C-alpha positions as a printed Julia matrix, in Angstrom:
218×3 Matrix{Float64}:
 125.73  47.12   -7.13
 126.51  50.85   -6.94
 125.55  53.39   -9.58
 127.48  56.66   -9.8
 126.89  59.94  -11.61
 129.16  60.52  -14.6
 129.63  62.83  -17.57
 131.31  61.9   -20.82
 134.74  63.49  -20.91
 134.09  65.33  -24.18
 130.74  66.62  -22.96
 132.47  68.12  -19.92
 135.62  69.62  -21.43
 136.49  71.51  -24.58
 139.66  70.7   -26.5
 141.99  70.7   -23.5
 141.76  69.12  -20.05
 142.52  71.19  -16.95
 145.01  69.87  -14.43
 145.06  70.64  -10.74
 142.8   73.08   -8.93
 140.97  75.57  -11.15
 138.13  78.02  -11.05
 139.05  80.63   -8.47
 139.11  83.57  -10.88
 135.87  85.35  -10.06
 133.45  86.53  -12.73
 130.81  89.02  -11.51
 128.41  87.87  -14.23
 128.43  84.4   -12.67
 127.54  85.54   -9.17
 131.17  85.59   -8.07
 131.97  82.11   -9.41
 134.44  81.59  -12.19
 133.22  81.3   -15.75
 134.91  77.88  -16.02
 133.18  76.57  -12.92
 129.8   77.77  -14.16
 130.44  76.08  -17.52
 131.46  72.77  -15.96
 128.57  72.61  -13.5
 126.12  73.5   -16.26
 127.46  70.67  -18.41
 127.34  68.26  -15.47
 123.64  68.98  -15.01
 122.87  68.82  -18.7
 124.85  65.73  -19.67
 125.18  63.68  -16.46
 123.82  60.16  -16.09
 124.27  57.1   -13.86
 126.28  53.98  -14.65
 127.61  51.06  -12.63
 130.66  52.12  -10.67
 132.63  49.01  -11.62
 132.23  50.0   -15.27
 133.03  53.66  -14.74
 136.25  52.88  -12.85
 137.75  51.37  -16.01
 136.41  53.77  -18.64
 138.46  56.95  -18.97
 135.96  58.34  -21.49
 133.72  58.97  -18.45
 134.33  61.37  -15.57
 132.83  60.38  -12.21
 131.64  63.57  -10.51
 132.83  63.95   -6.92
 131.67  66.72   -4.54
 134.75  67.46   -2.4
 134.16  69.66    0.64
 136.55  71.69    2.8
 135.18  72.19    6.32
 136.39  75.54    7.68
 135.9   77.63   10.79
 137.47  81.07   10.68
 141.04  80.58    9.48
 141.07  76.89   10.43
 140.34  73.84    8.31
 139.38  70.28    9.21
 142.34  67.94    8.71
 141.46  64.26    8.31
 143.59  61.14    8.67
 142.49  57.79    7.24
 143.02  54.88    9.64
 143.85  51.24    8.93
 140.26  50.11    9.5
 139.25  52.02    6.36
 138.43  50.09    3.21
 141.2   51.07    0.79
 144.66  50.01    1.93
 146.38  52.52   -0.39
 144.79  55.35    1.64
 145.76  54.14    5.12
 147.59  56.87    7.0
 146.91  59.46    4.31
 145.93  63.0     5.23
 143.09  64.9     3.59
 141.4   68.28    3.84
 138.35  67.21    1.83
 135.23  65.15    2.49
 134.25  63.61   -0.81
 132.3   60.83   -2.44
 130.31  59.78   -5.45
 126.87  61.08   -6.35
 124.33  58.24   -6.18
 120.73  57.91   -7.41
 119.47  58.65   -3.87
 120.7   62.22   -4.36
 118.06  62.79   -7.03
 115.43  62.56   -4.28
 117.14  65.4    -2.41
 117.49  67.85   -5.28
 116.33  71.36   -4.59
 114.05  71.25   -7.61
 114.75  74.91   -8.41
 115.27  75.34  -12.14
 117.48  78.36  -11.46
 119.85  76.39   -9.2
 122.63  74.81  -11.25
 124.2   72.92   -8.38
 121.22  71.08   -6.9
 122.37  67.48   -7.48
 125.92  68.45   -6.5
 124.61  70.17   -3.4
 122.53  67.12   -2.44
 125.44  64.71   -2.94
 127.76  67.01   -1.04
 125.48  67.34    1.99
 124.78  63.6     2.11
 128.51  62.81    2.15
 129.07  65.3     4.96
 126.31  63.73    7.05
 127.69  60.24    6.43
 131.25  61.14    7.4
 130.78  63.78   10.09
 128.66  64.78   13.07
 127.97  68.46   12.42
 126.49  70.25   15.44
 126.71  73.73   14.02
 125.17  75.63   11.15
 127.26  76.0     8.01
 127.17  77.81    4.71
 128.02  75.74    1.65
 129.46  77.28   -1.49
 131.34  75.97   -4.56
 134.86  77.39   -4.8
 136.39  75.56   -7.75
 137.03  72.29   -9.48
 139.85  69.78   -9.48
 141.1   67.43  -12.16
 144.14  65.16  -12.17
 145.06  63.29  -15.34
 148.36  61.97  -13.98
 147.13  58.54  -12.88
 144.5   55.88  -13.46
 142.36  56.97  -10.49
 142.44  60.68  -11.25
 141.72  60.19  -14.93
 138.23  58.86  -14.22
 137.19  61.47  -11.6
 136.36  65.17  -11.58
 135.87  67.09   -8.34
 133.63  70.05   -7.62
 135.25  71.66   -4.59
 133.0   73.24   -1.95
 133.73  75.17    1.2
 131.49  74.59    4.22
 131.96  77.62    6.46
 131.0   76.52    9.97
 129.66  78.94   12.55
 131.38  77.03   15.38
 134.0   74.23   15.38
 131.5   71.63   16.63
 132.35  69.07   13.95
 133.48  65.54   14.82
 134.1   62.28   13.0
 131.16  59.88   12.77
 133.1   56.62   12.27
 136.13  57.05   14.5
 137.49  53.61   13.6
 138.18  54.67   10.01
 138.88  58.4    10.35
 140.26  60.9    12.8
 140.22  64.64   12.41
 140.53  68.07   14.0
 140.67  71.71   12.96
 144.12  73.16   12.3
 145.29  76.62   11.3
 146.3   77.32    7.72
 149.84  78.07    8.96
 150.11  74.67   10.62
 148.66  72.91    7.58
 151.05  74.61    5.17
 154.0   73.74    7.4
 152.94  70.1     7.56
 152.45  69.96    3.79
 155.9   71.43    3.22
 157.55  68.87    5.51
 155.49  65.79    4.64
 153.91  66.41    1.25
 153.73  62.71    0.39
 151.34  62.07    3.3
 148.56  64.06    1.64
 146.08  62.65   -0.81
 146.6   64.04   -4.31
 143.55  66.29   -4.44
 144.32  67.79   -1.04
 147.93  68.44   -2.05
 146.73  70.24   -5.18
 144.31  72.47   -3.22
 146.53  73.47   -0.27
 148.51  76.13   -2.22
 145.18  77.89   -2.98
 143.66  77.76    0.51
 144.38  81.33    1.5
 142.66  82.57   -1.62
 139.69  80.27   -0.99
 139.29  81.45    2.6
 139.81  85.13    1.82
């Protein structure tokens, strides 16, 4: 039985729901983060709670919070491909630029505990997912760069992503479970060309972020 971290939809949003990638407009009063991102992460911390995943998957009044991390080195980004040994058949062969997953109760044990740090549970969940998916043999700097929301389908309607960038000092990042994933760093030019030619190969969240990558990496 898995428990995941959720926020009630109307505790997270105001009267309208964002669609796509949002939150890159920088607000100096928020330390360089957007005002929207600061609002959402504050509400996540204030109103979040854990429920059974099987319940949350079928309740669109709840948003499951997903840290979604872009691994970058210079002007390159880690491109992932999901293999047939992976669990979800609908994702086999799909391409992704994000490492993501649910926040679980174990992440409470890893919180920074700093009352001035809004993103501690998100940071803990993010770093745990990275360690589970990747072998990272370099130092990296982690920062939130936006949020993503997709109301166009049943899966997207019950999830909300906080997008992070992990800026790696060197490209020494490899896949931990090579039977379910493969990946390598590619240039932004190559990624944009691939997305233009084969857009349907990309997972939805990745496809929504790619047009904003140059701004994220700037």
